[in-house]
N, C-alpha and C positions, 0 to 999 in steps of 0.2 A: 551479456551483461555480467558484471561481477561486483561483489560487495566486500568491503573491507571492515565490516562492523561485526561485533559479537556481543552476546550477553542480553538477557531479557530487560525490558523496560516497559513503562506504561504508555509511551507514545511511539507509534511506528507507522510505516508506510506499507501498504499491501499493493503488489503489482497487479493491476487489473487488466492491462493490455501490454503486450510485448513478449519477448522470448521467454521470460521467466515468470509467466503468469502464476499468481498464487503465492509468490515469494513474499516473505515478511522481512522488512528492513527496520531494525531497531534504531530509534533516534536517541543515541546515547553519547553524542559528541555535540559541541557547540556549533560547529559548521560541517555540513555534509555537502561536498561538491559533487556535481553531476556533469558529465561530458564524455567526449570520445577519448580524451587523453588518458593513458593508463595510470596517471598519478591521482585521478579523481577517486573519491570514496565509492561513488556509484559510476561504473564505467559502462557507457551505452554505445555499443558498436552499431550505430545507425547513421547513415549519411546525412540525415536531417538534423543531427545533433552537432553543435559546435564543440571544439576541443574543450573549452570551459564554458558550459552552457548556462548553468544555474547553481545556486547554493541554497540549501535549506539551513536556516539558523534555528537553533533550538536552545531555549533558556532552561537550563537544568533546574533552576530554582522555581520558576513560575510554571513550567510545563508548556509555555507558549511556543509555537512554531511559526515561522514565516519563510517565504520563498522569495528569492531575488533573481531576476533575469540578468545575467552578466553581459548584456548587450549581444546576445546570440543572434544569428542570422534569421532563424525561423521562430524565435520567441518562445515564451512560456505561457500556457493557458491554465487558469484556475476555473474550474466549473465551466469550461468551454468559452471563456472570455480571456482575451489577451491581457496580460498585465504590463505595466509600464517598466521598461528596462531600468535597472539601477535603484529602484524603490522597493523596500520590503513590503510584501503583501502578507498580512496576518492570516494564517490558516485556521480554520475551524474544523471540528469533528466532521468527518466524512467528505471533506473537500477533495475534489479530484484535481491532480496536477498533471498536465500533459507536457512532456518533453519529447520532441520528435514523435515517433510512433508509439512510445511507451506512455502509459497512464498509471499514476500512483494515487492511491486513496489513503488519506490520513485517518488514522484510528487513534483515539485517546481512551485509555482505560484507567480506572482508579487502581492504586497499588494492590488492593485486596480483591480485585475483580476475579470472579470465577465464572466461566461459561456454564450455563445450565444445560443439562441434557434434555433431549426431547422426551415426552412421556412414553411409557411403554405402549405398544400398539393396542393391546387389549384393554388397557385402562383409560384410553383416550376417549372422552365423551364425544368428540367430533367425528369419530369413525362410525358410520351407520351400517356398514356391512363387513363381515369377516369371512374369509375364505379358508377352509381347512382342506388342504389337498389330500386325496385318497392315494393309497399305494398303487403304483402302476402294475406291479407284479402280483398276481393272485397266488395264494398258496393253496394247493389243493391236492 
């Protein structure tokens, strides 16, 4: 799989299943094509994927995203349900989009979003036990 997108944005896909698991794909273009053909924005080298399989449309002003099955042989699934070919399907936060063997998860973040760090282990009230390792080598 290869991506032809760059630059941070507040709406993105995360690859949940497929050869590039964990990859983040920014939605910073109005149309992002997916398929086997090398001129797609997201190129999927999977025999279950059509040359021009699907397109994700992204409205840069409203931040809304939708996916359209381009009449592919094996279809597109959103949250494990096949969508109708040729009709835009409006995507919501955390929707999963399956194309062939790959699964993408839609993430939407506010412009000023900052991920919070987990609490330090010793100051976390949920921890009931703490283990302090002893040195293995004794000095004597």
